BAKERO-848633 format. One record per residue: chain; x, y, z of N, C-alpha, C in turn. Coordinates in Angstrom, 1 decimal, padded with zeros to 4 digits. Atoms other than C-alpha are relative to their C-alpha. Last residue first. Example, Ala and Ser with C-alpha at 12.3 -4.5 7.8 and 13.67 -1.06 7.14 Angstrom:
BEGIN
A / -000.9 / -001.1 / 000.0 / 013.7 / -001.1 / 007.1 / -000.8 / 001.1 / 000.8
A / 000.9 / -001.2 / 000.0 / 012.3 / -004.5 / 007.8 / 000.9 / 001.2 / 000.0
//
This chain:
BEGIN
A / 000.0 / 001.2 / 000.7 / -001.3 / 002.6 / -019.1 / -001.2 / -000.2 / -000.9
A / 001.1 / 000.9 / -000.4 / -001.2 / 006.3 / -018.2 / 000.0 / -001.3 / -000.8
A / 001.4 / -000.6 / -000.1 / 002.1 / 007.9 / -018.8 / -001.0 / -001.0 / 000.4
A / 000.8 / 000.2 / 001.2 / 005.2 / 006.0 / -019.9 / -001.4 / 000.7 / 000.0
A / -000.7 / 000.3 / 001.2 / 008.0 / 006.7 / -017.5 / -000.8 / 000.1 / -001.3
A / -001.0 / -001.1 / 000.2 / 006.2 / 008.5 / -014.7 / 000.7 / -000.2 / -001.3
A / 000.9 / -001.2 / 000.4 / 003.3 / 006.0 / -014.9 / 000.9 / 001.1 / -000.4
A / 000.5 / 000.3 / 001.4 / 005.8 / 003.1 / -014.8 / -000.8 / 001.1 / -000.6
A / -001.2 / -000.2 / 000.8 / 007.4 / 004.6 / -011.7 / -000.3 / -000.2 / -001.5
A / -000.3 / -001.4 / 000.1 / 004.0 / 004.9 / -010.1 / 001.2 / 000.3 / -000.9
A / 001.1 / -000.7 / 000.8 / 003.0 / 001.4 / -010.9 / 000.3 / 001.4 / -000.2
A / -000.3 / 000.3 / 001.4 / 006.4 / 000.2 / -009.6 / -001.0 / 000.6 / -000.9
A / -001.0 / -000.9 / 000.5 / 005.7 / 002.1 / -006.4 / 000.4 / -000.3 / -001.4
A / 000.6 / -001.3 / 000.3 / 002.5 / 000.3 / -005.9 / 001.0 / 001.0 / -000.6
A / 000.8 / 000.2 / 001.3 / 004.3 / -003.0 / -006.2 / -000.7 / 001.3 / -000.4
A / -000.9 / 000.1 / 001.1 / 006.8 / -001.9 / -003.6 / -000.7 / -000.1 / -001.3
A / -000.5 / -001.3 / 000.3 / 004.0 / -000.8 / -001.3 / 001.0 / 000.0 / -001.1
A / 001.0 / -000.7 / 000.7 / 002.4 / -004.2 / -001.7 / 000.4 / 001.5 / -000.3
A / 000.0 / 000.6 / 001.4 / 005.6 / -006.0 / -000.8 / -001.0 / 000.8 / -000.8
A / -001.1 / -000.5 / 000.7 / 005.9 / -003.7 / 002.3 / 000.1 / -000.5 / -001.5
A / 000.3 / -001.5 / 000.2 / 002.4 / -004.4 / 003.4 / 001.1 / 000.6 / -000.8
A / 000.9 / 000.0 / 001.1 / 003.1 / -008.2 / 003.1 / -000.3 / 001.5 / -000.4
A / -000.7 / 000.5 / 001.2 / 006.2 / -007.9 / 005.3 / -000.9 / 000.1 / -001.2
A / -000.9 / -001.0 / 000.4 / 004.3 / -005.7 / 007.8 / 000.8 / -000.4 / -001.2
A / 000.8 / -001.1 / 000.7 / 001.4 / -008.1 / 007.8 / 001.0 / 001.1 / -000.4
A / 000.4 / 000.4 / 001.3 / 003.8 / -011.0 / 008.6 / -000.8 / 001.1 / -000.8
A / -001.2 / 000.1 / 000.8 / 005.4 / -009.2 / 011.5 / -000.3 / -000.4 / -001.4
A / -000.4 / -001.3 / 000.3 / 002.0 / -008.2 / 012.9 / 001.3 / 000.0 / -000.9
A / 000.9 / -000.6 / 001.0 / 000.7 / -011.7 / 012.6 / 000.5 / 001.4 / -000.4
A / -000.2 / 000.7 / 001.3 / 003.7 / -013.2 / 014.4 / -000.8 / 000.7 / -001.1
A / -001.3 / -000.5 / 000.4 / 003.4 / -010.6 / 017.2 / 000.4 / -000.6 / -001.4
A / 000.1 / -001.4 / 000.4 / -000.3 / -011.2 / 017.5 / 001.3 / 000.5 / -000.6
A / 000.6 / 000.0 / 001.3 / 000.2 / -014.9 / 017.6 / -000.1 / 001.4 / -000.6
A / -001.0 / 000.5 / 001.0 / 002.7 / -014.6 / 020.4 / -000.6 / 000.0 / -001.4
A / -000.3 / 001.4 / -000.1 / 000.0 / -012.6 / 022.3 / 001.1 / -000.3 / -001.0
A / 000.0 / 000.8 / 001.3 / 000.1 / -008.9 / 022.6 / 000.3 / -001.4 / 000.3
A / -000.9 / 001.1 / -000.1 / -001.0 / -007.1 / 025.8 / -000.1 / -000.8 / -001.3
A / -000.8 / -000.2 / -001.2 / -002.5 / -003.6 / 025.9 / 001.0 / -001.2 / 000.2
A / 000.3 / 000.9 / -001.1 / -003.7 / -003.9 / 022.4 / 001.0 / 000.3 / 001.1
A / 000.8 / -000.6 / -001.0 / -003.3 / -000.8 / 020.2 / -000.4 / -000.9 / 001.2
A / -000.9 / -000.9 / -000.8 / -000.4 / -002.3 / 018.3 / -000.8 / 000.7 / 001.1
A / -000.9 / 000.9 / -000.8 / -002.6 / -005.2 / 017.1 / 000.8 / 000.9 / 000.9
A / 000.9 / 000.7 / -001.0 / -005.4 / -002.8 / 015.9 / 000.9 / -000.9 / 000.9
A / 000.4 / -001.0 / -001.0 / -002.8 / -000.6 / 014.2 / -000.8 / -000.7 / 001.1
A / -001.2 / -000.2 / -000.7 / -001.4 / -003.6 / 012.3 / -000.3 / 001.0 / 001.2
A / -000.2 / 001.2 / -000.9 / -004.9 / -004.5 / 011.3 / 001.2 / 000.2 / 000.8
A / 001.0 / -000.1 / -001.1 / -005.5 / -000.9 / 010.0 / 000.2 / -001.2 / 000.9
A / -000.3 / -001.1 / -000.9 / -002.3 / -000.9 / 008.0 / -000.9 / 000.1 / 001.2
A / -001.1 / 000.5 / -000.8 / -003.1 / -004.3 / 006.5 / 000.5 / 001.1 / 001.0
A / 000.6 / 001.1 / -000.9 / -006.5 / -003.1 / 005.4 / 001.1 / -000.5 / 000.9
A / 000.7 / -000.7 / -001.1 / -004.9 / 000.1 / 004.0 / -000.5 / -001.0 / 001.0
A / -001.0 / -000.7 / -000.8 / -002.4 / -001.9 / 001.9 / -000.7 / 000.7 / 001.2
A / -000.6 / 001.1 / -000.8 / -005.2 / -004.2 / 000.7 / 001.1 / 000.6 / 000.9
A / 001.0 / 000.4 / -001.0 / -007.1 / -001.1 / -000.5 / 000.6 / -001.1 / 000.9
A / 000.1 / -001.1 / -000.9 / -004.0 / 000.3 / -002.3 / -001.0 / -000.4 / 001.1
A / -001.2 / 000.0 / -000.8 / -003.3 / -003.0 / -004.0 / -000.1 / 001.0 / 001.1
A / 000.0 / 001.1 / -000.8 / -006.9 / -003.2 / -005.2 / 001.2 / -000.1 / 000.9
A / 001.0 / -000.3 / -001.0 / -006.8 / 000.3 / -006.5 / -000.1 / -001.1 / 001.0
A / -000.6 / -000.9 / -000.9 / -003.6 / -000.5 / -008.4 / -001.0 / 000.3 / 001.2
A / -001.1 / 000.7 / -000.7 / -005.2 / -003.5 / -010.0 / 000.7 / 000.9 / 001.0
A / 000.6 / 000.8 / -001.0 / -008.4 / -001.5 / -010.8 / 001.1 / -000.8 / 000.8
A / -000.6 / 001.3 / 000.1 / -006.5 / 001.2 / -012.7 / -000.5 / -000.9 / 001.2
A / 000.0 / 000.6 / 001.3 / -008.3 / 004.4 / -013.6 / 000.5 / -001.4 / -000.1
A / 001.2 / -000.2 / 000.8 / -009.4 / 006.1 / -010.4 / -000.1 / -000.8 / -001.3
A / 001.2 / 000.6 / -000.8 / -006.8 / 004.7 / -008.1 / -001.3 / 000.1 / -000.8
A / 000.0 / 001.5 / 000.1 / -004.1 / 005.3 / -010.7 / -001.2 / -000.6 / 000.7
A / 000.4 / 000.4 / 001.4 / -005.1 / 009.0 / -011.0 / 000.0 / -001.5 / -000.2
A / 001.4 / -000.3 / 000.2 / -005.0 / 009.4 / -007.2 / -000.5 / -000.4 / -001.4
A / 000.8 / 001.0 / -000.7 / -001.7 / 007.6 / -006.9 / -001.5 / 000.2 / -000.2
A / 000.0 / 001.2 / 000.8 / -000.2 / 009.9 / -009.6 / -000.8 / -001.1 / 000.6
A / 000.9 / -000.3 / 001.1 / -001.3 / 012.9 / -007.6 / -000.1 / -001.2 / -000.9
A / 001.4 / 000.1 / -000.5 / 000.3 / 011.4 / -004.5 / -001.0 / 000.3 / -001.1
A / 000.5 / 001.4 / -000.2 / 003.5 / 010.7 / -006.4 / -001.4 / -000.1 / 000.5
A / -000.7 / 000.7 / -001.0 / 003.9 / 014.2 / -007.7 / -000.6 / -001.3 / 000.3
A / 000.8 / 000.4 / -001.1 / 002.8 / 015.3 / -011.1 / 000.8 / -000.6 / 001.1
A / 000.0 / 001.4 / -000.3 / 005.2 / 017.2 / -013.3 / -000.9 / -000.4 / 001.2
A / 000.3 / 000.2 / -001.4 / 004.3 / 020.6 / -014.7 / 000.0 / -001.5 / 000.3
A / 001.0 / 001.0 / -000.2 / 006.1 / 021.2 / -017.9 / -000.2 / -000.3 / 001.4
//
């Protein structure tokens, strides 16, 4: 039996599950904002705090997305 890899499962979930799609979109938004902060020549204290908070939130979202993937592997499409 051909098992789907995590990226393939993500694609299926993105197409069929609005909650997962929303998490993925938010994850990308945080990633972009972190990159914007890191691209600055000089970071303010607020930038540093924002970056730290975004990284924490991004990790929480990634963990949630991974739960969806694990659930998919266990039970198939919800």
